N, C-alpha and C positions, 0 to 999 in steps of 0.2 A: 227522449230517444235520439233526437237530432243532436242533442248535446254530446252523445258518446261518439259521434262520427269524428274521424280525424280531419283536421283542416287540410285542404288541398295543398300539395307541395308547390312552393313558389318557384316559378320558372325563372332560370338565371337570365340575367340581362346579357346582351351580346358581349358587352365588355367583360363581365365575369367569366363567360364561357371561354373567351380568348385567353384570359389569364390562366384558367385551369389547364387549358391545352398546352400552353407554354411551359407550365410547371411539370406536366407529365412528360413532355418532350425532353426537358432538361434532365428529369430523373432517368429516363430511358438512356439518354446519351451518357449520363454519369455511370450507370450500371454497365453499359457496353464498353466504355473506355476503361473502366476498372477491370472488366474481364479481359480486355485486350492487354492491359498492363500486366495482369497476372500471368497471362499466357506467354507474353514476351519475356517476363522475368523467369518463368519456368524454363522456357526454351534456352535462354541465355545461360542459366546455371547448368542446364544439361550439356550445352555445347562446351562451356568452360570445363566441365567434368570430363567430357569425352575427348577433347582435343589432346591432352597429354597422353591419354590411353592410345589414341590413334597414332600420335607421333611416336610413341614407344613401339607400337607394332610395325610402323613403317621404318623407323630409324634403327630398330634393334635395341638391345640392352645398352645401358650406359657403360662406357669403358672406364675401368678403374686404372688410373695411371699414377705411378709413384712420382712424387716431386723430386727434383734434383737439387742437391746442395753441394757446395764446393768442398766441404769436409775440413776446412781450415781450423775448426775448433774441436776436432776430434782429439781425444786425449787417451793415453795409455796408462792404466793403473794396474800393474801386475799384482798389487796387493788386494785387489777387488776379489772377494770370495766367490763372486758370481762368474768369474772368468775360469770356467772349469771345462775340461774335455774328458769325456768318458766314452770308451769304446772297447772293442776286442783287443786292441793293442795297448790301450792304457786303461786297464781295469781299476776298479776302486781298491784303494789300500785299506780303507776302513768304511764302515757303514755311516753315511751322513745322518745328521739329526737336525733337519731344518725346522724353523718355526713355521707352522702351517696355518692356513686360513682357507675357508671355503671360497672357491673361485666361481663356481657355477651352481646356483641354487637349484636348477632343474635336475642336474645329475648328481649333485652333492660332491663332486670331485674337488680335491684340495690341491693347492700349490703352496710354495713358499710364500710367506705373508706379503712381501712386496710384489712378487710376481702375480699373486692372486689379485691384488689391487689393480695392477696394470691390466690384467686380463679382463676384469670387469669394465674398465674404461674402454678397452678395445672392443669388447662385445657390444657395449652401448653405442659406440661409434658405428659399428657394423649394422646394428639394428636401425640406426638413423638413415642408413643407406639402403634399407630394405633387405639386409642380409642377416639370416639367423645362423648362429654358430652353436655347436654342441661340444662341450669339453668332455670327451668320453673316457680319457685316461689322464690323470694327473700324477700326483705323488703316489708311489707304491713302496711299501716296506718290503723287506727281503722275502718274506713268505709269499706275498702277492706276486713279486717278480718271478720267483721260482715256479709258482703255479701257472703263471701265464706262459712261461717258456715250455714247461712240461706239457701243457695243453696243446700248444702249437706243435711240439714234437710228436705227440700222440697222433695228430692228424696224419703226419707223414708215415708213422709206423703202421697205421691202419691201411695205408696204400701199398704196403709191402716193402718199404725201404728198410735198410739195416739201421741199427741204433746209431752208428756213426753218420750215415747219410741223412737220417731224419734230423739229427742234431744240427748238421750243417745247413740243411734247408730251413729249419726253424729259425736259426740265427739270422737268416736273411730278412726275416719279417719281425721277429721278436728276439732281441738280444738276450743272452744269458744274464742271470741276476747280477753278477759282478761287473757286467759291461753295459748296464742299462742306465741311461740318463734319468729315468723316472725316479731313481733314488735321491736325486738332488733336490727335487721339488721345483726345478726350473723347466722341466720338459712337459709339454702339453700336447696330447693327441686330440686334434680338433677335426670334427666332421660337421655335416650339415643335414637337414631333414631330407634332402634329395640324394644323399649318399651316406647311409648309416653303417657301412662296413668299411674296414680298412683295406681298400683296394685301389688300384691305379685309376679307377673311375673318378675319384675325388678331384683329379687334376682338371676335369672337364666342368666342374661346378663353379657357380658364381662366388661361392664362399672362398674357394681356392684363389680365384682371380683377385678378390678383394684382399685376401691375406698377403698375397705376393706384392700387392701395391702398397698397402698401408700398415701391415703388422709391425714393421720396423719402427714406425712412429711411436708405438707403445712398447718397444723394446723386444719384440719377438722376431726371430729369424727361423727360416726353414732349417731343421736340425741336420738333415743329411741330404742336401740337394744333389740330385744326380747330374753330372758325375761329382762325387764328393771330393772336396779339396784336401781332405785328410782321409786316411784309411779307416774304414769302419766295416764291421761284419755285415751291416745292412746294405741293401741295394739302393737305398734312397727312399725315404718315406714321405710322400707328399702331404700326409696328414700330421707329421711330427714337427712341432714348432717348439722353440726353447728360448730361455733367457740365458745370458744377456745377449744384447744385439749391438752391432755397429749402428748406432742410432741414426735414423733417417733425418733427424732435424737437430741442429746444433744446440738448441736450448733444452733438449730432452734430459731428464734426470738420469736416464740410463746411458752412461757415457763410457762404456767399455770400448775396446778399440780393435776388434778383430777386423782389420782392414785388408782388403786385397784389391788389386787392379788388374786389368787385362790390357796387354799390349799386343801389337800385331807386327806383321812383317813391314818392310818399307813400303812406300806409297805405290810402287809398281807391283807389289806382291812378289818380289823376286826372292828366291832362296839365296842366302848369303854364305853358303858353305865355302870355306877356304881350306886348301890342302897344301901343306909344306913339309919338306923333309927336315927333320930336326936333328937327326943323327944317322949314320950309315944303317940302312935297313929299318929306319924308324920314321914314321910320318905322323903328323898331327892334322886331323880334319876337324874344323870348328865351324859351328853354325850357331849364332846367337838365339835363333828360334824364339823370338820375343813373344809370339802369340801364346806360348804355353806357360802354365804356372808351375811346371816341373822341369827339371833338368836331368841329364843323363851323361854318365861318364863310362865309356867302354874301352877295354884294352883287348885287342885281337892279336893272337899269336898264330901266324900261318907258316907252315913248314912242309916240305915234301914228306908224304907218308912213307914209312918203312915197315916192311913185313916183320922185322925183328922186334919192333917196339909198338906194334899196332895195339895189342891188348893192354899194355901198360898205359898208353895214351888214352885208351877208352875209359880206363879207371880213374885217371887223374881228375876230371871234373867232379866226380862224386866225392873224392877226398877233399878237394880244395873248397868245396861249398860247405863243408862241415864247420869250418872256422879257420882262424889264422893265429899267429903268435900272440897277439894282444887280445884275442877273443877265441879261446881254444876249443869251445864246444858249442853245440847247436843251441843250447839254452841261453848262454850268454849272447850268442849271435842274434837270437830272436829278440831279446831284451834291448840290445843295442839298436836294432832296426826300428823297434817300437819307439825308443827315445828320439829317433830321427824322424818322427812324425809318420811312421809307417813306410820308411824307405824300403826299396826292394833290391835284393842282391841275387844275381843269377850267374852260374858258371855252367856253360854248356859247350859241347863240341859237335862239329858237323863235318862230313866229308865234302870237299870241294874239288871234284875230279880226282887228280892224283895228289892233291894237297890235303893236309889236315888243318883244321882251324879250331882253336880253343879261345873262348871269349869270356872275360870277366866284366860284368856290367852292373852298375849301381844307378838306380833312379829314385829321385825324391823331389820334394817341393823346393822351390828356389829360396834363397836367403831372405828375400824381402817379405816372405810370408811367415817367417819364424816368429813365434809369439814373444820370445825374449831376445830377439836379435842375434841368435846363434849364427855362426859362420858355417852353415850347413854344407856348402860346396867343399870346404876344406875337410869336413868330416867324411863326405862321400869319397873324395880323392884318397884319403887315408884308408878307408875301407876297401876300395878297389885295389889300391897298390899293396896294401897289406895282404889281401887274399891272393894277389898275383905273385908277389915277390917274397912273402914271409909266411908260408904255410906253417901250420903247427907241427913242429918236429919234436921227437923224443929221442935224445941221444944222437942228434944230427940226421935223423931219417924220419919219414912219415910215421905217425903214431901207429904201432903194431895193432892195437885194439881197433882203431878206425879202419885200418887196412883189412882186417879180418871181416868186419861188418860189411864194408862196401864190396869186397870180393864176393860175398854171398849174394848181395843185391845184383851185381853184374852177372853172376852165374845164373841166377834165377831169370834175369831178363833174356839171356841168350838161350836158355832152355825153353823159355816160353815162346820163342820165335816161331816154332813149328805150330803153335796153337793159333796163330794169326795167319791163316792160309794165304790171304791176299799178300801180306808182307813177305811171307816165306817164299811164295811163288816168284815175286819180284826179285828177291835176293838170289834165289837159285838161278833165275834167268841171267841176272847180272854176273854171277860167278862163271856161268858158261860163256857169256858174251865177252867179258874182259879177260878171262883166263889169268895168265901170269903177268899181265901188264900192270903198271903202277896203279891204274884205276881199279884193278881187281883186288887190291888189298882190302881185307874186311876191317874197315875202320871202326866197326861196332865191337870188334874183338873176336878172339877165337876161344871157344868154350874149353877146349882141351888145354889151354895155356893159363887159365885163370888161377887154378890151384898153385901153379908154380911161381906166381908173382910174390915178391917179398918187399918189405919196406925199402930195402937197399936198391932193388932193381927199379922200383917206382921212383925213388929219389933221383937216381941217375937219369931216368927218362925225363923227369921234370927239369933237371939242370941242363940237359941237352936241349930241351925246348927253349929255355931262356937264352942259351948261347946262340942257337942257330935260327930261331924264328924271325921272320919279318914281322914287325910290330906296327899296328895301326892304332893310334890313340884318337878316339872320337869323343869330342866334347860338344854336347848339344844343350842349348838353353842357358849357357853361362856367358857372363860378360867377358870382355877382353882381358881385364885384369885377373879375373878368376881363372880364365883359361891359361894365362901365362903362369900362374901359380901351379896349376895341375901339370903343365908341361915341365916346369923346373923340377917338380917333385919326381916325375918319371925319369928325367935325365939323371937326377941324383941316384935313383935306384940302379939305373943302368951303368953308372960309373963304377959300381962294385962288381960288375960281371965282365968276364973276358969274352966279349961278343965277337962272333964270326958268322954273320948271317949267311944262310944258304939261299941261292936263287930258287924261286918257286918253279914248279913244273909248269910248262906252258900248256895251253889248251891242246887237247889231243882228239883223235878220232880213230876208232878201230877200222882196219882195212875191210873193204868189201869182200864177201865170201859167199859161197853157196849156203842157203838157209839150212841151219841145223835144227832138228826137231827132237825135243826130249819129252818123255812122259814119265811122271812119277805117280805111283799109285797110293791113294789114301781113300779110306771109306768116309767120304764127305757127302753132305747133302747137295752141294753145289760145286761143280768143277771150276777151276781157276785157270785162265789162259793169259800168259804174258808174252807179248811179241816185241822184240827189240830190233830197231832199225839203225843204220849208221849212215852218216853223211859221206864217209870215206875220206874226208879231209877235215881238218879243224875248222870250226865255224869262225868266220870273220866277225868282229864286233859290229860292222856296218850291216850285217844280215839280220840283226836282232829284231828289228821292227817287222820284217817280212816273216821271220820265224814265228813271232807272236801271232800274227794274223793267220798264218798257215795252220797253226795248232788250234786256234779258235774255230776255223772252218772245218778242220778234219775231226777233232774229237775233244776240244777243250772248252766247249760251252754247250748250253742247252739248245742252241740253234745249229749245232755242228752236224755233219753228215752221219757220224757214228751214232749220235744220240737219236736223231730224227729217223734214220733209216734202219740201222742194224738193231737198235733197241726198241724204238717205238713202232715202226712199220712192220719189220720182219719178226719181232718178238724173239730174237735169238739170244739176247743177253739180259741179265738182271741189271748190269751196269756195263758201260763201255766208254772209255775215255782215253785220250792221248795226252802225253806231256813230253817236254823237251828238256834235255840237260845240256846247257851251252858249253860247260867245261869239257865234256866228252863227245860233243857232236852226235848225240844219240837221241832217238825218240822211243818212248815206251808206250805200248797200247795194252791196257789192263782191262780184263773183262771177267765177269762171272757168268757162267753158262750152264745149261743142262748138260749132263754128261753125254747124252746122245747127240747133242747139237754142236759139239766142239769143232768138228771139221767144217761144218757149214758156217759157223761163226767166223772161223779163220778166213775162209774164202770170201765171205761178205766184207770183212774188214779190209782185205787186200783189194777187193773190187772198188770200195769207196775211195781208197787212195788212188787207184788207177783212174777213176772217173774225174777226180780233182786234177790230176795231172793232164789229162787229155780231153776231158769232156767239158761241157759248158759250166760256167760259174755265174749265177745270176747276180745282177747288180744289187738286188734286194738282200740276198744272203750275205754278200760281201760287206754291205753297209751295216747289216744287223750285227755281224761279228765285230766290225770295227767300233760301232757305238758301244757294244758291250765291253770291249777292252778299254775304251776311253773312259767309260763310267767307272770301271774298277781302278784305273790309274789315277782318277781324280782324287781318290782318298789317300794316296801315298803319303802326302805331307800333312795328314791330319793327326799323326802320332809320331812321337820321337822314335819309336821302334821302326816305323815305316821309313822314316828318313834315313836312319842308320843302315837298315838292310839294303835300301836302294843304292846308296852311295858306295857302301863297301863291296857289293856285288859288281858295281861298275868298275871299281878299282881293280878287282881281281880278274875281270874279263880282259883287261888290257885295252889299249887304244884310248881315245879321248873320253873323258868322263862326261856322260850325258846327264843333264838335269831332267827331272820328270817332264818339264815343259818341252825340252829338246826331244825326248822320247815320244811324247804325244804328237809333236809336229812331224816326226819321222813316220809315225804310224799313219797319219793322215795322208802321207805321200805314197804309201805302198800301193802298187797296182796289182791287178789280177795276174799279170805275167810274172811279177816278183814272187807271188805266192807259188805259182807253178814251178818256177826255177828251183825254189827250195825243196818242194815236194819231189821233184824229179831226181834230186840228188840222193834221196833216201832209198836204201835197199834193205830187205829183210835179212837179218843175220841169225836170229835165234827165236824159236817158238817153243815156249815151255808150258807144259800142260800138267796140272794136278787133277787126277780123275780116279774113278774106281777101277779096280783091276780088270773087270769084265769089259770095260770100255777102252782099254789100252791099245786096242787095234788101231786107234786113230794115228798112232805113230807110223 
């Protein structure tokens, strides 16, 4: 029994106990340190993962910036089949048949084989930068293009637009089948997951930012960047990209050469317009306008208006715009303008006080942007001079068929005047105001004289204009050598004409008189009131700045007295505004009113004028109007048309020609008392009211 008992456990010696305790202590420290190491490693990896995220949140998204290259290795290869331009002005002559390949596996869209390869490379590069792109539209055959255009047009038809209007609106988003670049296989409509519809919201996406910076490195450019440098029916599709591209890097395999550059004014930003007399009654005004990629050639004919020929001169622009000897009909003219990269030809006429002005103007891209190095300026000059000096004649007179057509157009326009009650009221007031004075000639024409016009009478009126008009040749955006060529071409045309220029009528003003009130009855929803005031003496050119500010204060801006008080506070008018005609020294106030409120509206309009003459003008309203005018004047030199209009009006007003900078400085110097001086000169001459018959007691 004792043999089954376990032997008592031997007690450790002190030395053994100490060894075991050291081993346990070492083990515990090892476990602790391992745990600490693991925790530190985990925290470090977490911090390293979190740091870029935090930095991205703090610093914002990475900027995608295109690299700059000097372009010395760019090459032009006009034989490159990828160098193709398709739009509404340059439609397809035949249906393309590109070799296709799938460019985007997710959408299944195809592009021309080489373009597809480049798109895949571009999409991979974008993905490496965290950008996802979706090729939503690639190559389309003719049936797909027609279906896309018809679907877009149907959207506008369902909104109540006419067939013609719907087609025009649809073409702004989706071009017709024969004008669509999708037929070439080089056009790609690209979107992203955060913008899946073709809207202008795409411009705010990271994908658009990436594409604008780097797409050119793979041969893609924005197809119709707004504003487009060539004419296109579209308004500029931010999602539309195409091949070929002016490559962003010299070693790129895509080395087509659609190159363009932007130049600006001189270092001081000064306008360089120069005006010289080149023949009796003929002046040349030239501005190199280097900051624009377009140029403009305009020929202005100004001459005293005559009652006997007013209707004939009103019809001339319609005839001259139809074509000229070398391009005798509108179809040929349209094709010619398209071949000139969508150049624009206009022929218009406008009254300038007692003078009449007819202008022929051609605008198009500059020579250096021509794909084949064409001398475009020479073509523009030939087009402008041909239209002005060589209209299409049949038997030595204007084409009788064209005369018949345009007479009907003019007659319709004059008959329709009465349907636009605001314009009709203004013209009726003018006829009462100017009476039989030279400024009272109806330069829009006389309805009862239209049928009597013949090709012979129109030809005689045209030749009289060539003989007697003062001519202003404006050349904007062309170099000195090109301008000299245009000048010499004009002088050559004039050498065949027996010129006898007549002096233009000087600025005038109707004499002061007791106010005349006229009422004409129409069954209209809204009464129309036009009030005409005269300075009594011709306006001096140095008064122009004060007149501008006076009009802005009285009724020419949204901070004016007429707008804020008569319209907004008193609710007497649907609209109420003032305008000034410098050539005739007259101010017009036009308003639309309730029939029963016409008399009250007239009194309120006169009261606001009297308050400005004699009452307080706060510094705040004066400066608000001044800032508004300065803001509007800041854009004068942003367009070639703005530059032309500004300087030509300055020439016709007489006195020293002011630059826009001069005019802005003069406006800054106008005082409250200058404004009052101008307004105190104005007196009411005519008040013309269109109203219902039962309200005619207003008279």
